[in-house]
TORDO-618826 format. One line per 4 residues: number of its first residue (from 1); their letters; for each residue z, y, x of N, C-alpha, C, O. Coordinates in nm, 3 decimals, always signed. Last residue first. Layout:
NUM = A = Z Y X Z Y X Z Y X Z Y X  ...
***
This chain:
195 = XXXX = -7.787 +1.943 -1.391 -7.796 +1.817 -1.358 -7.934 +1.775 -1.338 -7.960 +1.658 -1.306  -7.758 +2.199 -1.531 -7.760 +2.206 -1.396 -7.803 +2.058 -1.321 -7.846 +2.059 -1.206  -7.696 +2.121 -1.791 -7.826 +2.165 -1.765 -7.872 +2.173 -1.600 -7.986 +2.157 -1.556  -7.450 +2.068 -1.780 -7.525 +1.937 -1.803 -7.675 +1.977 -1.768 -7.760 +1.897 -1.729
191 = XXXX = -7.323 +2.292 -1.724 -7.319 +2.181 -1.602 -7.408 +2.085 -1.651 -7.453 +2.007 -1.566  -7.363 +2.422 -1.966 -7.445 +2.459 -1.851 -7.442 +2.364 -1.740 -7.540 +2.350 -1.667  -7.214 +2.280 -2.120 -7.347 +2.264 -2.156 -7.426 +2.288 -2.035 -7.521 +2.220 -1.996  -6.950 +2.312 -2.016 -6.994 +2.179 -2.010 -7.139 +2.189 -2.019 -7.204 +2.120 -1.941
187 = XXXX = -6.835 +2.562 -1.820 -6.916 +2.541 -1.926 -6.977 +2.402 -1.916 -7.048 +2.373 -1.820  -6.557 +2.712 -1.719 -6.625 +2.597 -1.713 -6.693 +2.578 -1.832 -6.633 +2.576 -1.939  -6.435 +3.003 -1.576 -6.516 +2.959 -1.676 -6.592 +2.819 -1.640 -6.674 +2.813 -1.548  -6.167 +3.173 -1.511 -6.243 +3.086 -1.449 -6.314 +3.015 -1.552 -6.238 +2.956 -1.630
183 = XXXX = -6.092 +3.535 -1.500 -6.117 +3.412 -1.590 -6.189 +3.314 -1.517 -6.282 +3.359 -1.450  -5.824 +3.740 -1.441 -5.926 +3.683 -1.382 -5.954 +3.559 -1.476 -5.863 +3.492 -1.524  -5.758 +4.001 -1.685 -5.722 +3.866 -1.623 -5.845 +3.798 -1.568 -5.951 +3.794 -1.630  -5.804 +4.203 -1.841 -5.874 +4.214 -1.726 -5.832 +4.097 -1.624 -5.863 +4.097 -1.505
179 = XXXX = -5.689 +4.146 -2.099 -5.836 +4.143 -2.102 -5.890 +4.152 -1.959 -6.007 +4.116 -1.940  -5.400 +3.953 -2.075 -5.467 +4.070 -2.024 -5.599 +4.059 -2.033 -5.646 +3.961 -1.975  -5.245 +3.799 -2.334 -5.337 +3.752 -2.223 -5.403 +3.907 -2.195 -5.451 +3.971 -2.289  -5.076 +3.714 -2.558 -5.027 +3.786 -2.427 -5.124 +3.785 -2.327 -5.077 +3.766 -2.214
175 = XXXX = -5.183 +3.632 -2.789 -5.140 +3.522 -2.687 -5.099 +3.583 -2.557 -5.086 +3.513 -2.456  -5.260 +3.858 -2.921 -5.156 +3.769 -2.976 -5.112 +3.658 -2.874 -5.003 +3.601 -2.888  -5.448 +3.968 -2.746 -5.306 +4.038 -2.774 -5.197 +3.948 -2.822 -5.079 +3.950 -2.786  -5.649 +3.769 -2.767 -5.577 +3.791 -2.625 -5.424 +3.863 -2.646 -5.319 +3.832 -2.590
171 = XXXX = -5.707 +3.798 -3.021 -5.657 +3.676 -2.972 -5.592 +3.699 -2.838 -5.485 +3.646 -2.810  -5.790 +4.047 -3.037 -5.676 +4.015 -3.132 -5.605 +3.881 -3.067 -5.483 +3.860 -3.060  -6.022 +4.042 -2.863 -5.919 +4.134 -2.843 -5.775 +4.094 -2.917 -5.666 +4.109 -2.862  -6.186 +3.853 -2.980 -6.127 +3.838 -2.868 -6.013 +3.918 -2.837 -5.912 +3.867 -2.788
167 = XXXX = -6.125 +3.842 -3.353 -6.175 +3.908 -3.230 -6.112 +3.845 -3.102 -6.001 +3.790 -3.108  -6.085 +3.606 -3.524 -6.148 +3.716 -3.561 -6.221 +3.790 -3.451 -6.343 +3.802 -3.447  -5.944 +3.306 -3.617 -6.010 +3.362 -3.519 -6.092 +3.499 -3.551 -6.187 +3.474 -3.625  -5.650 +3.252 -3.768 -5.775 +3.257 -3.790 -5.833 +3.353 -3.672 -5.778 +3.458 -3.639
163 = XXXX = -5.411 +2.969 -3.666 -5.449 +3.126 -3.667 -5.594 +3.126 -3.711 -5.661 +3.023 -3.699  -5.374 +2.714 -3.652 -5.247 +2.810 -3.672 -5.277 +2.952 -3.694 -5.197 +3.038 -3.731  -5.497 +2.429 -3.801 -5.519 +2.541 -3.721 -5.389 +2.630 -3.753 -5.319 +2.620 -3.854  -5.355 +2.248 -3.955 -5.464 +2.209 -3.837 -5.467 +2.316 -3.757 -5.438 +2.301 -3.638
159 = XXXX = -5.205 +2.321 -4.147 -5.132 +2.331 -4.022 -5.235 +2.273 -3.911 -5.200 +2.254 -3.795  -5.285 +2.332 -4.421 -5.227 +2.199 -4.373 -5.194 +2.195 -4.226 -5.160 +2.088 -4.174  -5.381 +2.602 -4.407 -5.272 +2.540 -4.523 -5.211 +2.407 -4.462 -5.090 +2.388 -4.462  -5.586 +2.616 -4.223 -5.454 +2.694 -4.204 -5.352 +2.629 -4.293 -5.240 +2.604 -4.248
155 = XXXX = -5.766 +2.421 -4.344 -5.696 +2.406 -4.219 -5.592 +2.474 -4.177 -5.507 +2.423 -4.104  -5.808 +2.560 -4.578 -5.717 +2.466 -4.605 -5.679 +2.414 -4.457 -5.566 +2.366 -4.443  -5.995 +2.769 -4.443 -5.867 +2.807 -4.516 -5.772 +2.691 -4.542 -5.652 +2.717 -4.531  -6.188 +2.611 -4.314 -6.103 +2.678 -4.242 -5.972 +2.727 -4.314 -5.862 +2.727 -4.259
151 = XXXX = -6.207 +2.307 -4.500 -6.241 +2.442 -4.479 -6.135 +2.505 -4.388 -6.019 +2.465 -4.382  -6.267 +1.968 -4.439 -6.158 +2.058 -4.456 -6.209 +2.189 -4.418 -6.256 +2.197 -4.305  -6.410 +1.665 -4.507 -6.447 +1.801 -4.460 -6.321 +1.889 -4.513 -6.283 +1.874 -4.629  -6.442 +1.323 -4.436 -6.346 +1.437 -4.479 -6.363 +1.563 -4.430 -6.335 +1.582 -4.312
147 = XXXX = -6.658 +1.091 -4.515 -6.627 +1.179 -4.433 -6.528 +1.292 -4.497 -6.551 +1.339 -4.609  -6.488 +0.780 -4.629 -6.586 +0.871 -4.632 -6.559 +1.004 -4.526 -6.453 +1.016 -4.464  -6.326 +0.548 -4.613 -6.426 +0.551 -4.518 -6.531 +0.663 -4.547 -6.645 +0.652 -4.503  -6.080 +0.512 -4.753 -6.216 +0.464 -4.823 -6.333 +0.496 -4.743 -6.443 +0.474 -4.794
143 = XXXX = -5.888 +0.543 -4.558 -5.892 +0.439 -4.641 -6.017 +0.406 -4.713 -6.056 +0.290 -4.730  -5.965 +0.758 -4.416 -5.916 +0.639 -4.339 -5.909 +0.520 -4.432 -5.922 +0.406 -4.386  -6.084 +0.984 -4.565 -6.140 +0.929 -4.460 -6.079 +0.786 -4.401 -6.156 +0.710 -4.341  -5.908 +0.976 -4.785 -6.054 +0.983 -4.828 -6.141 +0.937 -4.687 -6.243 +0.869 -4.693
139 = XXXX = -5.657 +0.975 -4.683 -5.696 +0.845 -4.752 -5.850 +0.854 -4.765 -5.917 +0.751 -4.757  -5.598 +1.261 -4.639 -5.643 +1.160 -4.541 -5.695 +1.027 -4.577 -5.773 +0.971 -4.501  -5.522 +1.307 -4.900 -5.635 +1.366 -4.835 -5.687 +1.291 -4.736 -5.804 +1.254 -4.736  -5.292 +1.164 -4.945 -5.413 +1.147 -5.027 -5.534 +1.207 -4.976 -5.644 +1.162 -5.008
135 = XXXX = -5.114 +1.286 -4.751 -5.171 +1.145 -4.724 -5.304 +1.117 -4.800 -5.404 +1.065 -4.749  -5.186 +1.608 -4.639 -5.143 +1.501 -4.741 -5.205 +1.378 -4.722 -5.322 +1.361 -4.687  -5.134 +1.742 -4.318 -5.248 +1.703 -4.415 -5.188 +1.601 -4.506 -5.135 +1.504 -4.452  -4.997 +1.908 -4.118 -4.943 +1.862 -4.271 -5.044 +1.824 -4.370 -5.042 +1.863 -4.487
131 = XXXX = -4.977 +1.834 -3.790 -5.036 +1.890 -3.911 -4.969 +1.841 -4.036 -4.896 +1.742 -4.043  -4.860 +1.719 -3.553 -4.856 +1.859 -3.576 -4.919 +1.895 -3.685 -4.926 +2.018 -3.690  -5.068 +1.436 -3.587 -4.987 +1.507 -3.497 -4.985 +1.664 -3.522 -5.088 +1.731 -3.514  -5.288 +1.336 -3.716 -5.181 +1.372 -3.806 -5.060 +1.450 -3.716 -4.971 +1.514 -3.772
127 = XXXX = -5.486 +1.315 -3.519 -5.505 +1.387 -3.642 -5.376 +1.427 -3.715 -5.362 +1.538 -3.767  -5.358 +1.132 -3.345 -5.396 +1.268 -3.287 -5.429 +1.369 -3.430 -5.395 +1.487 -3.433  -5.330 +0.908 -3.507 -5.201 +0.974 -3.433 -5.244 +1.110 -3.395 -5.165 +1.203 -3.413  -5.596 +0.841 -3.570 -5.503 +0.878 -3.684 -5.372 +0.950 -3.618 -5.318 +1.043 -3.677
123 = XXXX = -5.685 +0.756 -3.314 -5.742 +0.887 -3.391 -5.647 +0.929 -3.496 -5.621 +1.049 -3.509  -5.519 +0.521 -3.279 -5.525 +0.641 -3.186 -5.581 +0.763 -3.244 -5.525 +0.871 -3.222  -5.595 +0.359 -3.490 -5.431 +0.411 -3.484 -5.441 +0.540 -3.386 -5.382 +0.645 -3.410  -5.861 +0.318 -3.420 -5.840 +0.401 -3.559 -5.686 +0.447 -3.539 -5.654 +0.562 -3.569
119 = XXXX = -5.817 +0.177 -3.186 -5.898 +0.284 -3.193 -5.865 +0.382 -3.307 -5.847 +0.502 -3.290  -5.701 -0.053 -3.283 -5.618 +0.044 -3.207 -5.674 +0.159 -3.184 -5.601 +0.254 -3.160  -5.888 -0.162 -3.437 -5.774 -0.135 -3.520 -5.696 -0.028 -3.420 -5.636 +0.068 -3.468  -6.058 -0.236 -3.237 -6.114 -0.126 -3.318 -5.980 -0.077 -3.396 -5.966 +0.043 -3.415
115 = XXXX = -5.884 -0.440 -3.111 -5.930 -0.311 -3.032 -5.981 -0.206 -3.118 -5.956 -0.089 -3.088  -5.866 -0.635 -3.282 -5.737 -0.559 -3.248 -5.797 -0.432 -3.185 -5.750 -0.323 -3.215  -6.119 -0.597 -3.528 -6.067 -0.654 -3.416 -5.949 -0.585 -3.369 -5.929 -0.473 -3.415  -6.177 -0.659 -3.857 -6.148 -0.553 -3.780 -6.083 -0.619 -3.643 -5.991 -0.699 -3.662
111 = XXXX = -6.456 -0.786 -4.045 -6.326 -0.810 -3.950 -6.295 -0.691 -3.871 -6.387 -0.626 -3.821  -6.649 -0.646 -4.188 -6.571 -0.750 -4.241 -6.448 -0.776 -4.181 -6.344 -0.787 -4.246  -6.714 -0.295 -4.217 -6.690 -0.412 -4.106 -6.616 -0.510 -4.183 -6.519 -0.469 -4.246  -6.720 -0.068 -4.347 -6.822 -0.174 -4.365 -6.808 -0.297 -4.274 -6.893 -0.386 -4.268
107 = XXXX = -6.496 +0.075 -4.278 -6.506 +0.015 -4.418 -6.611 -0.079 -4.446 -6.608 -0.158 -4.540  -6.571 +0.144 -4.004 -6.471 +0.050 -4.030 -6.467 -0.003 -4.160 -6.436 -0.121 -4.172  -6.917 +0.214 -4.020 -6.782 +0.280 -3.996 -6.687 +0.152 -4.030 -6.741 +0.058 -4.088  -7.193 +0.179 -3.787 -7.112 +0.147 -3.910 -6.977 +0.188 -3.894 -6.921 +0.198 -3.785
103 = XXXX = -7.508 +0.258 -3.659 -7.365 +0.276 -3.664 -7.298 +0.255 -3.800 -7.340 +0.305 -3.905  -7.708 -0.047 -3.590 -7.692 +0.095 -3.649 -7.552 +0.117 -3.665 -7.474 +0.023 -3.683  -7.656 -0.220 -3.407 -7.800 -0.185 -3.390 -7.791 -0.067 -3.480 -7.868 +0.024 -3.452  -7.351 -0.167 -3.209 -7.424 -0.215 -3.304 -7.563 -0.164 -3.337 -7.587 -0.053 -3.290
99 = XXXX = -7.190 -0.029 -3.024 -7.298 -0.144 -2.987 -7.344 -0.211 -3.095 -7.382 -0.327 -3.074  -6.896 +0.067 -3.191 -6.998 +0.084 -3.105 -7.094 -0.040 -3.087 -7.065 -0.147 -3.142  -6.807 +0.205 -3.519 -6.803 +0.086 -3.426 -6.925 +0.075 -3.330 -7.040 +0.074 -3.374  -6.665 +0.521 -3.551 -6.766 +0.425 -3.542 -6.765 +0.299 -3.453 -6.728 +0.296 -3.335
95 = XXXX = -6.343 +0.612 -3.691 -6.428 +0.601 -3.570 -6.548 +0.490 -3.606 -6.527 +0.391 -3.676  -6.355 +0.774 -4.002 -6.306 +0.655 -3.929 -6.395 +0.648 -3.818 -6.514 +0.675 -3.835  -6.352 +1.144 -3.975 -6.389 +1.018 -4.040 -6.349 +0.904 -3.947 -6.314 +0.926 -3.832  -6.350 +1.493 -4.016 -6.268 +1.390 -3.983 -6.333 +1.258 -4.048 -6.366 +1.263 -4.166
91 = XXXX = -6.431 +1.816 -3.977 -6.481 +1.710 -4.037 -6.428 +1.591 -3.957 -6.457 +1.585 -3.837  -6.387 +2.158 -4.066 -6.343 +2.054 -3.987 -6.377 +1.930 -4.035 -6.353 +1.921 -4.155  -6.605 +2.428 -4.109 -6.541 +2.307 -4.171 -6.520 +2.205 -4.064 -6.608 +2.168 -3.986  -6.584 +2.798 -4.083 -6.610 +2.653 -4.017 -6.547 +2.544 -4.088 -6.433 +2.564 -4.131
87 = XXXX = -6.588 +3.057 -4.126 -6.662 +2.990 -4.212 -6.672 +2.841 -4.146 -6.775 +2.776 -4.164  -6.380 +3.181 -3.920 -6.386 +3.193 -4.065 -6.457 +3.086 -4.162 -6.398 +3.036 -4.259  -6.263 +2.965 -3.665 -6.356 +3.075 -3.704 -6.349 +3.054 -3.857 -6.321 +2.948 -3.913  -5.907 +2.906 -3.576 -6.049 +2.842 -3.640 -6.125 +2.990 -3.685 -6.070 +3.093 -3.724
83 = XXXX = -5.713 +2.833 -3.298 -5.768 +2.922 -3.390 -5.881 +2.872 -3.444 -5.955 +2.799 -3.378  -5.396 +2.717 -3.225 -5.523 +2.669 -3.254 -5.594 +2.771 -3.357 -5.551 +2.793 -3.470  -5.157 +2.671 -2.959 -5.227 +2.783 -3.059 -5.358 +2.719 -3.087 -5.427 +2.673 -2.997  -5.159 +2.425 -2.831 -5.031 +2.486 -2.875 -5.063 +2.618 -2.978 -4.983 +2.649 -3.067
79 = XXXX = -5.413 +2.181 -2.882 -5.370 +2.323 -2.858 -5.230 +2.360 -2.925 -5.196 +2.333 -3.040  -5.483 +1.940 -2.971 -5.402 +1.960 -2.858 -5.352 +2.095 -2.832 -5.252 +2.113 -2.761  -5.664 +1.973 -3.178 -5.529 +1.951 -3.226 -5.432 +1.949 -3.098 -5.310 +1.956 -3.117  -5.908 +1.969 -3.030 -5.864 +2.087 -3.095 -5.722 +2.088 -3.126 -5.656 +2.190 -3.107
75 = XXXX = -5.932 +1.704 -2.988 -5.922 +1.793 -2.871 -5.856 +1.931 -2.919 -5.767 +1.989 -2.857  -5.959 +1.582 -3.240 -5.850 +1.571 -3.157 -5.828 +1.649 -3.051 -5.713 +1.670 -3.015  -6.213 +1.704 -3.307 -6.072 +1.760 -3.390 -5.958 +1.707 -3.310 -5.857 +1.777 -3.304  -6.387 +1.581 -3.172 -6.372 +1.711 -3.144 -6.252 +1.780 -3.196 -6.199 +1.881 -3.150
71 = XXXX = -6.422 +1.329 -3.315 -6.365 +1.334 -3.185 -6.317 +1.473 -3.142 -6.212 +1.481 -3.079  -6.513 +1.505 -3.600 -6.490 +1.390 -3.545 -6.377 +1.378 -3.411 -6.261 +1.419 -3.420  -6.595 +1.855 -3.542 -6.608 +1.714 -3.602 -6.557 +1.611 -3.522 -6.554 +1.616 -3.399  -6.651 +2.161 -3.578 -6.546 +2.097 -3.507 -6.538 +1.964 -3.582 -6.473 +1.964 -3.686
67 = XXXX = -6.868 +2.439 -3.513 -6.848 +2.305 -3.587 -6.729 +2.224 -3.499 -6.721 +2.226 -3.376  -6.845 +2.735 -3.479 -6.954 +2.666 -3.509 -6.926 +2.538 -3.598 -6.951 +2.528 -3.719  -6.523 +2.708 -3.307 -6.632 +2.804 -3.332 -6.765 +2.729 -3.366 -6.803 +2.653 -3.277  -6.205 +2.686 -3.231 -6.299 +2.615 -3.309 -6.409 +2.710 -3.353 -6.380 +2.791 -3.441
63 = XXXX = -5.984 +2.701 -2.970 -6.074 +2.786 -3.055 -6.195 +2.707 -3.111 -6.281 +2.666 -3.032  -5.665 +2.662 -2.835 -5.785 +2.589 -2.871 -5.885 +2.679 -2.979 -5.827 +2.722 -3.078  -5.474 +2.689 -2.579 -5.534 +2.772 -2.663 -5.666 +2.710 -2.715 -5.766 +2.708 -2.644  -5.197 +2.575 -2.398 -5.317 +2.537 -2.453 -5.363 +2.621 -2.585 -5.294 +2.619 -2.687
59 = XXXX = -4.977 +2.666 -2.150 -5.006 +2.684 -2.285 -5.145 +2.659 -2.322 -5.223 +2.735 -2.265  -4.892 +2.389 -1.910 -4.950 +2.511 -1.946 -4.974 +2.542 -2.099 -4.991 +2.446 -2.174  -4.807 +2.151 -1.829 -4.715 +2.230 -1.889 -4.780 +2.357 -1.955 -4.723 +2.419 -2.045  -5.017 +1.855 -1.872 -4.988 +1.988 -1.803 -4.897 +2.071 -1.880 -4.906 +2.063 -2.002
55 = XXXX = -5.084 +1.625 -2.018 -5.003 +1.618 -1.866 -4.987 +1.741 -1.804 -4.946 +1.744 -1.689  -5.212 +1.698 -2.225 -5.083 +1.672 -2.237 -5.019 +1.648 -2.129 -4.896 +1.646 -2.132  -5.468 +1.713 -2.111 -5.403 +1.813 -2.148 -5.269 +1.799 -2.168 -5.198 +1.891 -2.127  -5.529 +1.448 -2.050 -5.537 +1.541 -1.936 -5.461 +1.663 -1.979 -5.391 +1.719 -1.895
51 = XXXX = -5.536 +1.326 -2.303 -5.426 +1.281 -2.212 -5.431 +1.391 -2.101 -5.320 +1.425 -2.061  -5.760 +1.453 -2.410 -5.640 +1.470 -2.473 -5.501 +1.428 -2.383 -5.391 +1.482 -2.392  -5.961 +1.344 -2.241 -5.919 +1.482 -2.253 -5.785 +1.526 -2.313 -5.716 +1.619 -2.271  -5.934 +1.062 -2.325 -5.912 +1.113 -2.167 -5.898 +1.256 -2.167 -5.816 +1.299 -2.087
47 = XXXX = -5.999 +1.101 -2.601 -5.866 +1.051 -2.548 -5.851 +1.111 -2.417 -5.769 +1.200 -2.396  -6.271 +1.159 -2.558 -6.192 +1.255 -2.629 -6.032 +1.215 -2.592 -5.954 +1.303 -2.557  -6.367 +0.913 -2.424 -6.375 +1.033 -2.347 -6.275 +1.157 -2.428 -6.213 +1.239 -2.360  -6.309 +0.741 -2.643 -6.256 +0.711 -2.521 -6.240 +0.834 -2.434 -6.134 +0.864 -2.379
43 = XXXX = -6.464 +0.822 -2.859 -6.334 +0.831 -2.865 -6.243 +0.823 -2.734 -6.135 +0.879 -2.718  -6.753 +1.024 -2.810 -6.671 +0.893 -2.792 -6.543 +0.927 -2.788 -6.498 +1.029 -2.734  -6.789 +1.288 -3.044 -6.845 +1.183 -2.938 -6.760 +1.071 -2.909 -6.693 +1.027 -3.002  -6.860 +1.603 -3.219 -6.772 +1.498 -3.179 -6.830 +1.415 -3.051 -6.904 +1.468 -2.969
39 = XXXX = -6.988 +1.828 -3.230 -7.012 +1.728 -3.334 -6.928 +1.607 -3.318 -6.930 +1.517 -3.402  -6.858 +2.146 -3.123 -6.901 +1.997 -3.121 -6.894 +1.913 -3.242 -6.813 +1.925 -3.335  -6.728 +2.373 -2.984 -6.846 +2.374 -3.071 -6.914 +2.236 -3.072 -7.025 +2.223 -3.020  -6.457 +2.519 -2.877 -6.511 +2.402 -2.912 -6.599 +2.418 -3.010 -6.566 +2.470 -3.116
35 = XXXX = -6.289 +2.660 -2.581 -6.378 +2.686 -2.697 -6.445 +2.564 -2.742 -6.496 +2.496 -2.653  -5.976 +2.690 -2.462 -6.077 +2.586 -2.482 -6.161 +2.623 -2.622 -6.116 +2.619 -2.737  -5.769 +2.805 -2.205 -5.837 +2.847 -2.352 -5.975 +2.758 -2.361 -6.064 +2.762 -2.276  -5.467 +2.810 -2.074 -5.614 +2.715 -2.074 -5.667 +2.745 -2.219 -5.612 +2.712 -2.324
31 = XXXX = -5.263 +3.012 -1.907 -5.321 +2.961 -2.026 -5.459 +2.902 -1.987 -5.536 +2.935 -1.897  -5.027 +2.984 -1.648 -5.163 +3.020 -1.682 -5.222 +2.954 -1.796 -5.233 +2.832 -1.787  -4.766 +2.904 -1.603 -4.780 +2.976 -1.715 -4.937 +3.018 -1.761 -4.969 +3.068 -1.869  -4.818 +2.744 -1.377 -4.782 +2.665 -1.517 -4.791 +2.768 -1.630 -4.821 +2.730 -1.743
27 = XXXX = -5.082 +2.797 -1.156 -4.955 +2.839 -1.218 -4.927 +2.797 -1.362 -5.007 +2.817 -1.453  -5.317 +2.699 -1.091 -5.224 +2.727 -0.981 -5.094 +2.768 -1.030 -4.999 +2.773 -0.952  -5.590 +2.501 -1.174 -5.453 +2.567 -1.221 -5.369 +2.571 -1.131 -5.333 +2.467 -1.077  -5.786 +2.317 -1.109 -5.813 +2.462 -1.057 -5.650 +2.548 -1.087 -5.613 +2.644 -1.019
23 = XXXX = -5.783 +2.101 -1.254 -5.738 +2.098 -1.119 -5.746 +2.231 -1.055 -5.707 +2.242 -0.939  -5.908 +2.164 -1.486 -5.757 +2.170 -1.487 -5.702 +2.150 -1.352 -5.584 +2.178 -1.330  -6.166 +2.156 -1.439 -6.108 +2.290 -1.470 -5.958 +2.272 -1.459 -5.888 +2.367 -1.424  -6.191 +1.878 -1.385 -6.216 +1.978 -1.270 -6.153 +2.112 -1.310 -6.092 +2.177 -1.225
19 = XXXX = -6.131 +1.782 -1.641 -6.067 +1.747 -1.531 -6.057 +1.821 -1.405 -5.957 +1.833 -1.333  -6.344 +1.881 -1.777 -6.209 +1.929 -1.809 -6.099 +1.902 -1.686 -6.010 +1.978 -1.648  -6.552 +1.729 -1.670 -6.557 +1.885 -1.647 -6.415 +1.938 -1.678 -6.371 +2.033 -1.613  -6.500 +1.478 -1.739 -6.496 +1.523 -1.614 -6.498 +1.671 -1.577 -6.455 +1.720 -1.473
15 = XXXX = -6.521 +1.514 -2.019 -6.397 +1.469 -1.961 -6.394 +1.509 -1.814 -6.297 +1.569 -1.768  -6.819 +1.541 -2.019 -6.732 +1.657 -2.061 -6.574 +1.629 -2.021 -6.506 +1.727 -1.991  -6.900 +1.291 -1.905 -6.913 +1.430 -1.825 -6.833 +1.541 -1.875 -6.783 +1.625 -1.800  -6.848 +1.125 -2.111 -6.787 +1.108 -1.990 -6.800 +1.228 -1.908 -6.703 +1.263 -1.842
11 = XXXX = -6.853 +1.348 -2.393 -6.914 +1.244 -2.320 -6.824 +1.233 -2.207 -6.731 +1.312 -2.194  -6.908 +1.496 -2.695 -6.816 +1.472 -2.593 -6.843 +1.355 -2.540 -6.860 +1.257 -2.612  -7.204 +1.723 -2.749 -7.140 +1.594 -2.755 -7.028 +1.586 -2.681 -7.027 +1.665 -2.586  -7.146 +2.088 -2.769 -7.217 +1.950 -2.775 -7.131 +1.836 -2.779 -7.011 +1.841 -2.804
7 = XXXX = -6.945 +2.245 -2.572 -7.022 +2.263 -2.681 -7.128 +2.147 -2.667 -7.185 +2.121 -2.561  -6.655 +2.361 -2.467 -6.695 +2.233 -2.502 -6.806 +2.241 -2.595 -6.770 +2.244 -2.712  -6.572 +2.561 -2.198 -6.653 +2.549 -2.330 -6.703 +2.412 -2.351 -6.779 +2.354 -2.273  -6.251 +2.690 -2.086 -6.348 +2.557 -2.093 -6.420 +2.568 -2.229 -6.365 +2.581 -2.339
3 = XXX = -6.100 +2.907 -1.899 -6.172 +2.889 -2.017 -6.280 +2.773 -2.014 -6.381 +2.775 -1.943  -5.805 +2.992 -1.745 -5.899 +2.877 -1.743 -5.952 +2.870 -1.870 -5.878 +2.834 -1.962  -5.671 +3.277 -1.601 -5.677 +3.210 -1.718 -5.808 +3.111 -1.708 -5.912 +3.158 -1.662
***
């Protein structure tokens, strides 16, 4: 099993670590377990990670622990099995416009360039894929420009998450993973500390 810990901001280094981890896969049935505790990060790096994950046939198991916000939600939704911890809130919002003196979301921008609209469309595609979030709930984030927070209980109801995370043993049992299985761990936070 390949275990990838994405803790902290999603950056170019994060996508590089994910690519390195996925290059170690030797068997298409080998599960990829991704632990997420992230406030989000850049849309381009999150999209790169999503593209890398969609390019492999392996089962992807995502587990949200701590926080799962913004671009991190995109990665979480790449899981074929998606586990949320009990007290976690998922947060989604419109992507921020980069390279301004202060961050602004799309609602404050007078003109949307084609590139910015494309970013919003990419984000929406990942957020709505394989979920049942009602349009009126999504409008909070995408039409009115507010942060949309969804509890772990509502995440199960809207199919954002497929399971509640309780213990490692129950997760391994449900996913048919042997606890004795060799685990290759890729820790983004640890790799940043080593640089």
